[in-house]
VOROKOL-521312 format. One record per residue (C-alpha): residue in three letters; chain; y, z, x. Coordinates in steps of 0.2 Angstrom, whole numbers, padded with zeros to 4 digits, m for minus. Each point is the difference from the previous one (the first is absolute). Layout:
BEGIN
+--------+--------+-------+-------+-------+
: residu : chaine :    c2 :    c3 :    c1 :
+--------+--------+-------+-------+-------+
:    ALA :      A :     Y :     Z :     X :
...
+--------+--------+-------+-------+-------+
end
This chain:
BEGIN
+--------+--------+-------+-------+-------+
: residu : chaine :    c2 :    c3 :    c1 :
+--------+--------+-------+-------+-------+
:    MET :      A :  1846 :  0510 :  0540 :
:    ALA :      A : m0014 : m0006 : m0011 :
:    LYS :      A :  0000 :  0008 : m0017 :
:    GLN :      A : m0015 :  0011 : m0004 :
:    GLU :      A : m0010 : m0004 : m0016 :
:    LYS :      A :  0005 :  0010 : m0014 :
:    ASN :      A : m0011 :  0012 : m0011 :
:    HIS :      A : m0010 :  0007 :  0014 :
:    THR :      A : m0007 :  0017 : m0001 :
:    GLY :      A :  0004 :  0007 :  0017 :
:    PRO :      A :  0004 : m0007 :  0017 :
:    GLY :      A : m0006 : m0018 :  0004 :
:    PHE :      A : m0007 : m0012 : m0013 :
:    PRO :      A : m0004 :  0002 : m0019 :
:    PRO :      A : m0018 :  0002 : m0006 :
:    ALA :      A : m0010 : m0015 : m0005 :
:    VAL :      A :  0001 : m0006 : m0018 :
:    PRO :      A : m0017 : m0003 : m0008 :
:    GLY :      A : m0003 : m0019 : m0002 :
:    GLU :      A :  0017 : m0004 :  0009 :
:    SER :      A : m0008 : m0012 :  0013 :
:    LEU :      A : m0014 : m0008 : m0011 :
:    ASN :      A :  0011 : m0015 : m0005 :
:    VAL :      A :  0009 : m0002 :  0017 :
:    PRO :      A : m0006 : m0016 :  0007 :
:    VAL :      A : m0002 : m0002 :  0019 :
:    ARG :      A :  0013 : m0011 :  0007 :
:    ARG :      A : m0002 :  0001 :  0019 :
:    GLU :      A : m0009 : m0016 :  0006 :
:    GLU :      A : m0007 :  0009 :  0015 :
:    ILE :      A : m0013 :  0007 : m0013 :
:    ALA :      A : m0011 : m0016 :  0002 :
:    MET :      A : m0014 :  0007 : m0010 :
:    ILE :      A :  0012 : m0001 : m0015 :
:    PHE :      A :  0011 : m0015 :  0004 :
:    ASP :      A : m0014 : m0011 :  0008 :
:    PRO :      A : m0017 :  0007 : m0004 :
:    GLN :      A : m0009 : m0016 :  0005 :
:    GLY :      A :  0009 : m0002 :  0016 :
:    GLN :      A : m0006 :  0003 :  0018 :
:    ILE :      A :  0009 :  0017 :  0002 :
:    SER :      A : m0008 :  0007 : m0016 :
:    GLU :      A : m0017 : m0006 :  0006 :
:    GLN :      A :  0002 :  0009 :  0016 :
:    PHE :      A :  0003 :  0016 : m0009 :
:    ARG :      A : m0015 : m0003 : m0010 :
:    GLY :      A : m0010 : m0002 :  0016 :
:    LEU :      A :  0007 :  0016 :  0006 :
:    ARG :      A : m0005 :  0008 : m0017 :
:    ASN :      A : m0017 : m0007 :  0001 :
:    SER :      A : m0002 :  0008 :  0018 :
:    ILE :      A :  0006 :  0017 : m0007 :
:    GLN :      A : m0013 : m0002 : m0014 :
:    ALA :      A : m0014 : m0004 :  0012 :
:    LEU :      A :  0004 :  0016 :  0009 :
:    ASN :      A :  0000 :  0010 : m0016 :
:    ALA :      A : m0018 : m0005 : m0006 :
:    ASP :      A : m0002 :  0016 : m0010 :
:    GLY :      A :  0016 : m0004 : m0010 :
:    ALA :      A :  0008 :  0017 :  0003 :
:    SER :      A :  0018 :  0003 : m0002 :
:    HIS :      A :  0010 : m0004 :  0016 :
:    THR :      A :  0017 :  0004 :  0007 :
:    LEU :      A :  0008 : m0012 :  0012 :
:    VAL :      A :  0015 :  0002 :  0011 :
:    VAL :      A :  0010 : m0015 :  0003 :
:    THR :      A :  0012 :  0001 :  0015 :
:    SER :      A :  0008 : m0011 :  0014 :
:    ALA :      A :  0005 :  0004 :  0018 :
:    VAL :      A :  0019 : m0003 : m0004 :
:    PRO :      A :  0010 : m0003 : m0015 :
:    GLY :      A :  0002 : m0018 : m0007 :
:    GLU :      A : m0018 : m0006 :  0002 :
:    GLY :      A : m0004 : m0001 : m0018 :
:    LYS :      A : m0010 :  0016 : m0004 :
:    THR :      A :  0007 :  0003 : m0017 :
:    VAL :      A : m0003 : m0018 : m0005 :
:    SER :      A : m0018 :  0000 :  0007 :
:    CYS :      A : m0003 :  0017 : m0009 :
:    LEU :      A :  0005 : m0008 : m0017 :
:    ASN :      A : m0009 : m0016 :  0002 :
:    LEU :      A : m0016 :  0010 :  0005 :
:    ALA :      A :  0002 :  0011 : m0015 :
:    VAL :      A :  0001 : m0015 : m0012 :
:    SER :      A : m0015 : m0008 :  0008 :
:    LEU :      A : m0010 :  0015 : m0002 :
:    ALA :      A :  0005 :  0002 : m0018 :
:    GLU :      A : m0007 : m0017 : m0003 :
:    LEU :      A : m0017 :  0007 :  0001 :
:    PRO :      A : m0009 :  0006 : m0016 :
:    GLY :      A :  0003 :  0018 : m0005 :
:    VAL :      A :  0011 :  0003 :  0015 :
:    HIS :      A :  0016 :  0011 : m0002 :
:    VAL :      A :  0012 :  0001 :  0015 :
:    LEU :      A :  0014 :  0012 :  0004 :
:    VAL :      A :  0013 : m0006 :  0013 :
:    LEU :      A :  0007 :  0016 :  0007 :
:    ASP :      A :  0017 : m0001 :  0009 :
:    ALA :      A : m0001 :  0013 :  0014 :
:    ASP :      A :  0014 : m0008 :  0010 :
:    MET :      A :  0013 :  0014 : m0004 :
:    HIS :      A :  0011 : m0007 :  0014 :
:    GLU :      A :  0002 : m0018 : m0007 :
:    PRO :      A : m0009 : m0001 : m0017 :
:    ALA :      A : m0002 : m0018 : m0006 :
:    VAL :      A : m0014 : m0001 : m0013 :
:    GLU :      A :  0011 :  0002 : m0015 :
:    HIS :      A :  0013 : m0012 :  0008 :
:    TYR :      A : m0013 : m0014 :  0002 :
:    LEU :      A : m0006 :  0002 : m0018 :
:    GLY :      A :  0018 :  0000 : m0007 :
:    LEU :      A : m0001 :  0018 : m0006 :
:    PRO :      A :  0013 :  0013 :  0000 :
:    ARG :      A : m0003 :  0015 :  0012 :
:    ARG :      A : m0007 :  0015 : m0009 :
:    GLN :      A : m0007 :  0017 :  0005 :
:    GLY :      A : m0017 : m0002 :  0008 :
:    LEU :      A : m0011 :  0007 :  0015 :
:    ALA :      A :  0013 :  0011 :  0007 :
:    GLU :      A :  0002 :  0009 : m0016 :
:    VAL :      A : m0018 :  0001 : m0003 :
:    LEU :      A : m0002 :  0008 :  0018 :
:    ALA :      A :  0014 :  0012 : m0004 :
:    GLY :      A : m0009 :  0006 : m0016 :
:    GLN :      A :  0014 : m0007 : m0011 :
:    LEU :      A : m0010 : m0014 : m0008 :
:    THR :      A : m0018 : m0003 : m0005 :
:    ILE :      A : m0010 : m0015 :  0005 :
:    ASP :      A :  0000 : m0006 : m0017 :
:    GLN :      A :  0019 :  0001 : m0001 :
:    ALA :      A :  0002 : m0009 :  0016 :
:    VAL :      A : m0012 : m0015 : m0002 :
:    ARG :      A :  0008 : m0016 : m0008 :
:    ALA :      A : m0010 : m0014 : m0008 :
:    THR :      A :  0006 : m0017 :  0005 :
:    SER :      A :  0000 : m0018 : m0008 :
:    ILE :      A : m0015 : m0004 :  0012 :
:    GLU :      A : m0016 :  0003 : m0009 :
:    GLY :      A : m0010 :  0014 :  0009 :
:    VAL :      A :  0014 :  0005 :  0012 :
:    SER :      A :  0010 :  0016 : m0002 :
:    ILE :      A :  0013 :  0008 :  0013 :
:    MET :      A :  0006 :  0016 :  0005 :
:    GLY :      A :  0017 : m0002 :  0009 :
:    ALA :      A :  0006 :  0011 :  0015 :
:    GLY :      A :  0013 :  0010 : m0010 :
:    THR :      A :  0015 :  0008 :  0007 :
:    ARG :      A :  0000 :  0001 :  0019 :
:    PRO :      A : m0004 :  0018 :  0006 :
:    THR :      A :  0007 :  0007 :  0016 :
:    ASN :      A : m0018 :  0002 :  0007 :
:    PRO :      A : m0011 : m0015 : m0005 :
:    SER :      A : m0013 :  0003 :  0013 :
:    GLU :      A : m0002 :  0018 : m0004 :
:    LEU :      A : m0003 : m0004 : m0019 :
:    LEU :      A : m0012 : m0015 :  0004 :
:    GLY :      A : m0010 :  0011 :  0012 :
:    SER :      A : m0001 :  0014 : m0012 :
:    ASP :      A : m0016 :  0007 : m0009 :
:    ARG :      A :  0009 : m0005 : m0016 :
:    MET :      A :  0000 : m0018 :  0006 :
:    LYS :      A : m0019 :  0001 :  0003 :
:    THR :      A : m0002 :  0007 : m0018 :
:    VAL :      A :  0010 : m0014 : m0007 :
:    MET :      A : m0010 : m0013 :  0009 :
:    ASN :      A : m0016 :  0007 : m0006 :
:    ARG :      A :  0006 :  0000 : m0018 :
:    LEU :      A :  0005 : m0018 :  0002 :
:    ARG :      A : m0017 : m0005 :  0006 :
:    GLN :      A : m0007 :  0007 : m0016 :
:    ARG :      A :  0011 : m0010 : m0011 :
:    TYR :      A :  0001 : m0017 :  0009 :
:    SER :      A : m0012 : m0012 :  0008 :
:    TYR :      A :  0012 : m0003 :  0014 :
:    VAL :      A :  0016 :  0009 :  0006 :
:    VAL :      A :  0010 : m0012 :  0011 :
:    ILE :      A :  0013 :  0010 :  0010 :
:    ASP :      A :  0015 : m0007 :  0007 :
:    THR :      A :  0006 :  0010 :  0015 :
:    PRO :      A :  0014 : m0001 :  0013 :
:    ALA :      A : m0002 : m0010 :  0016 :
:    ALA :      A : m0012 :  0009 :  0011 :
:    LEU :      A :  0010 : m0001 :  0016 :
:    ASN :      A :  0016 :  0008 : m0009 :
:    VAL :      A : m0007 :  0016 : m0007 :
:    SER :      A : m0017 :  0009 : m0001 :
:    ASP :      A : m0002 : m0002 : m0019 :
:    ALA :      A : m0012 : m0014 :  0001 :
:    SER :      A : m0012 :  0009 :  0012 :
:    LEU :      A :  0001 :  0016 : m0011 :
:    LEU :      A : m0005 : m0010 : m0016 :
:    GLY :      A : m0013 : m0010 :  0010 :
:    SER :      A : m0009 :  0016 :  0004 :
:    MET :      A : m0002 :  0003 : m0019 :
:    ALA :      A : m0004 : m0018 : m0005 :
:    ASP :      A : m0016 : m0010 :  0000 :
:    GLY :      A :  0008 : m0014 :  0011 :
:    THR :      A :  0016 : m0007 :  0008 :
:    LEU :      A :  0006 : m0018 :  0000 :
:    LEU :      A :  0012 : m0004 :  0013 :
:    VAL :      A :  0012 : m0015 : m0004 :
:    VAL :      A :  0006 : m0011 :  0014 :
:    ARG :      A :  0012 : m0015 :  0000 :
:    LEU :      A : m0007 : m0014 :  0011 :
:    GLY :      A :  0012 : m0003 :  0014 :
:    SER :      A :  0011 :  0015 : m0003 :
:    THR :      A : m0011 :  0016 :  0002 :
:    ALA :      A :  0001 :  0006 :  0018 :
:    ARG :      A : m0015 :  0006 :  0009 :
:    TYR :      A :  0000 :  0018 :  0005 :
+--------+--------+-------+-------+-------+
end
């Protein structure tokens, strides 16, 4: 059995430590925007970013759900690369929100320890300010999924979630939301109904047609 992290203030993970993640470098090579910023993959994400910007001519804050049909198609990697590409724009601040409470991965890909996050915010145990973590990537902050609740879909579809989304809109230029695979659970569609847009990630040659 894996050992639980010590010094937590209740069930699940401990709260975030201010400034803890600022000096943790991204080590996963899949984050092409960090490891190969001039490469073809990075340019493709900039192209996607430019398309999103073109649809957002008024410059209003936007919330974007990123999902896939099934697990393993690269939605979390795409979510992070898109966030970094958006943060390259002048004056843009991006929050990556890990709303995949079933298999959260944002903190893992950034090399950060798991901490309390969205689940605790929705349960009223944590404020947004306490849950948001700055990263070593300029202009990019994250909110992890937190401790897995027994009822992820109920929490994500709640009025409290709508309130959190509205508050995040007021604070960030873009909120990029990583969700579970769309065919596994209903979470992506619940969040998609609250967001301004949904991006579906598919892997060429492996995503089946339904």
